[in-house]
C-alpha positions in Angstrom: 98.4 54.6 105.1 97.2 53.0 101.9 97.2 56.4 100.1 100.7 57.1 101.3 102.0 53.8 100.0 100.3 54.3 96.7 101.8 57.7 96.3 105.4 56.5 96.6 105.1 53.4 94.5 103.7 55.3 91.5 106.1 56.5 88.9 107.1 60.2 89.4 106.4 60.7 85.7 102.7 60.3 86.3 102.6 63.3 88.6 102.6 67.0 87.8 105.9 68.9 87.6 105.2 70.6 90.9 105.1 67.3 92.7 108.6 66.5 91.4 109.8 69.9 92.6 108.3 69.5 96.1 109.7 66.0 96.6 113.1 66.9 95.0 112.8 63.8 92.8 112.7 64.9 89.2 111.6 62.7 86.4 113.7 62.6 83.2 111.2 65.0 81.6 111.9 67.6 84.3 115.5 67.6 85.1 118.8 66.4 83.7 122.0 66.9 85.7 124.9 68.7 84.3 126.9 65.6 84.9 124.4 63.5 83.0 124.2 65.6 79.8 127.0 67.0 77.8 126.4 70.6 76.7 126.9 71.4 73.1 126.6 75.2 73.5 128.9 77.7 75.2 128.2 80.7 77.4 128.2 83.9 75.5 131.4 85.8 76.1 131.2 88.3 73.3 128.6 89.9 71.0 130.7 89.6 67.9 128.5 88.1 65.2 125.9 87.1 67.7 122.4 87.2 66.3 120.1 89.4 68.4 116.4 90.0 68.1 115.0 93.1 69.9 111.2 93.6 69.8 109.9 97.1 69.8 113.3 98.4 68.8 112.4 101.4 66.6 112.5 103.9 69.5 113.1 104.4 73.2 114.4 101.6 75.4 114.4 99.0 72.6 116.4 101.2 70.3 119.0 101.9 73.0 119.4 98.2 73.7 119.7 97.4 70.0 122.4 100.2 69.6 124.3 99.0 72.7 124.4 95.4 71.5 125.2 96.5 67.9 128.3 98.4 69.2 129.6 95.0 70.3 129.5 93.6 66.8 126.2 91.8 66.9 123.9 91.1 64.0 120.7 92.9 65.1 117.2 92.4 64.1 115.2 95.6 64.7 111.6 94.6 65.2 108.9 97.3 64.7 105.2 97.4 64.5 104.4 100.6 62.5 107.4 102.9 62.6 109.2 101.6 59.5 111.1 104.8 58.9 112.4 104.9 62.5 113.4 101.3 62.3 115.4 101.8 59.1 117.0 104.8 60.8 118.1 102.6 63.6 119.5 100.0 61.2 121.5 102.7 59.4 123.0 103.9 62.7 123.8 100.3 63.7 125.7 99.6 60.5 127.7 102.8 61.0 128.6 102.1 64.6 129.9 98.5 64.8 127.1 96.1 64.1 128.2 93.3 61.8 124.7 93.3 60.3 121.4 94.8 60.9 117.9 94.5 59.4 114.4 95.9 60.2 111.6 93.4 60.5 108.0 94.2 60.9 105.8 92.1 63.1 103.0 92.6 65.6 104.4 90.2 68.3 101.1 90.3 70.2 99.9 87.8 67.5 101.4 84.4 67.8 101.7 83.9 64.0 103.5 87.1 63.5 105.8 86.5 66.4 106.7 83.1 64.9 107.3 84.7 61.5 109.7 87.2 63.1 111.8 84.3 64.5 111.5 82.3 61.3 112.6 85.2 59.2 115.6 85.8 61.5 116.6 82.1 61.1 116.2 82.3 57.3 118.5 85.3 57.1 121.1 84.5 59.8 120.7 80.8 60.3 120.6 81.0 64.1 119.4 83.2 67.0 121.6 83.9 70.1 119.8 86.6 72.0 116.1 87.5 72.3 115.1 90.7 74.0 111.4 91.0 74.7 110.7 94.7 75.0 107.6 95.5 72.9 104.6 96.7 74.9 101.8 99.2 75.3 99.7 100.7 78.0 96.0 101.6 78.2 95.5 103.3 81.5 92.1 103.3 83.1 90.8 102.9 86.7 89.8 99.4 87.4 86.1 100.2 87.7 86.1 101.8 84.3 88.5 99.4 82.5 86.9 97.6 79.6 87.5 94.0 78.8 89.1 95.1 75.5 91.6 97.3 77.3 92.5 94.5 79.7 92.9 91.9 76.9 94.8 94.2 74.6 97.5 95.0 77.2 97.8 91.5 78.4 98.2 90.3 74.8 100.9 92.8 73.9 102.8 93.0 77.2 102.7 89.4 78.4 101.5 86.9 75.8 103.8 88.3 73.2 106.8 87.3 75.4 105.5 83.7 75.4 104.9 83.8 71.6 108.5 84.9 70.8 110.1 82.5 73.2 107.9 79.6 72.1 109.0 80.3 68.5 112.7 80.6 69.3 112.9 77.7 71.7 113.5 74.9 69.2 116.5 76.8 67.9 117.9 77.5 71.3 117.6 73.8 72.2 119.2 72.7 69.0 122.1 75.1 69.5 122.3 74.2 73.3 122.7 77.9 74.0 120.9 81.2 74.1 120.0 84.2 76.2 116.6 85.7 76.8 116.1 89.1 78.3 112.5 90.2 79.3 111.7 93.8 80.0 109.3 94.4 82.9 108.4 97.3 85.2 108.2 98.1 88.9 104.5 98.8 88.3 104.1 95.0 88.4 105.7 94.8 91.8 104.3 97.8 93.6 101.1 98.6 91.8 100.0 101.9 90.3 96.5 103.5 90.1 95.0 103.0 86.6 97.4 100.3 85.5 95.8 97.1 86.7 96.2 95.5 83.2 99.8 96.8 82.7 100.8 95.8 86.3 99.4 92.3 85.9 101.3 91.8 82.6 104.6 93.1 84.0 104.4 91.0 87.2 103.4 88.1 85.1 106.6 88.5 83.1 108.7 88.0 86.2 106.9 84.8 87.2 107.1 83.5 83.6 110.8 84.3 83.5 111.6 82.3 86.7 109.8 79.2 85.4 111.4 79.6 82.0 114.8 79.9 83.6 114.3 76.7 85.6 113.1 74.7 82.5 115.6 76.0 80.0 118.8 75.9 82.1 119.4 72.3 81.0 119.7 73.6 77.4 122.3 76.3 78.5 119.7 79.0 77.9 119.6 81.8 80.5 116.4 83.9 81.1 116.5 87.2 83.0 114.5 90.3 83.7 115.1 94.0 83.8 112.4 95.7 85.9 112.3 99.4 85.0 111.2 102.4 87.0 110.8 105.9 85.5 112.8 106.0 82.3 112.9 109.2 80.3 111.6 108.2 76.9 109.8 110.8 74.8 106.8 108.7 73.9 106.2 107.9 77.6 106.6 111.3 79.2 106.0 113.9 76.5 102.3 114.3 77.3 102.7 114.2 81.1 102.3 117.5 82.9 105.6 118.8 84.4 103.9 119.0 87.8 103.4 115.3 87.8 106.9 114.6 86.6 108.3 116.7 89.3 106.3 114.8 91.9 107.6 111.5 90.5 111.2 112.7 90.7 110.8 113.7 94.3 110.0 110.1 95.2 113.1 108.7 93.5 116.1 108.5 95.9 118.6 109.4 93.1 116.4 112.4 92.3 116.0 111.9 88.5 114.6 109.8 85.8 116.7 107.0 84.3 117.8 107.0 80.6 117.4 104.4 77.9 121.1 104.2 77.7 121.4 103.2 81.3 118.9 100.4 80.7 120.9 99.3 77.7 124.1 99.0 79.8 122.3 96.8 82.3 120.9 94.7 79.4 124.4 94.2 78.0 125.6 93.1 81.4 122.9 90.4 81.8 123.3 89.2 78.2 127.1 89.1 78.0 128.8 89.4 81.4 126.3 87.8 83.9 126.9 84.2 82.8 126.0 82.8 86.2 122.7 84.7 86.3 119.4 83.1 85.3 115.9 83.8 86.7 117.3 87.1 88.0 115.4 90.4 88.2 117.6 93.5 88.2 115.9 96.7 89.3 116.6 99.8 87.2 114.6 102.4 89.1 116.8 104.9 91.0 115.9 103.4 94.3 112.2 104.0 94.2 111.6 100.3 94.8 114.1 98.0 96.5 113.6 94.3 96.6 
């Protein structure tokens, strides 16, 4: 009885955040009602002149997302790691097809300092950031019993930690603006598991959990955070070295009977960024029906 009395007489601010959530009694550091805080920012209704950063945008899914958002008149930062020529090609295409501005920026976002530099360089050039698309990632596939610590750490660093690094760097600007949209790219591998991809699956499922917490914490600043969880998407760098027999076996498991395309992913990305203004903490599956949640 004494313990119970002590629990309820202590300030809620002395307890961890999860205690506040369980009791439904939030401290001022955890929750601010919409009625208690006037919002400075506005929900995004158009891409015109919006400043968009897309990581891993020199090819594949990242490129398709950058191109789709650029068509709407956005100012697009095309992040790349090594493919400078491809990134500059993307920039050239963006400027020809509706983007109000576009620039290629090199950064290895798996390193916190470089991820921060990417955001700082964006602010220096465009004076704000409206949309952050975390897409960059790698895979090093090995059976768990053969997986090295290096292979584990490298994939977690690139595919999960990098998302934290970019969001951490962009957050002060989103808070100052009282607006922003974050889209994190994940994979059904993180939800169903796949042989040889323990590191990749852990990172991709971690993205979903991270996104949900970020969505809760950042809603008070008018910042939405969502996920696209992707199935088999037909990108050359992912499937070019895969035997046709294996690809055929994968297609047979997909109810829609085909791979998805980067352009289909980009349309879903645009929906979550521009149109889905009441969605945060949401995961949309883009997988042809192979996984339904």
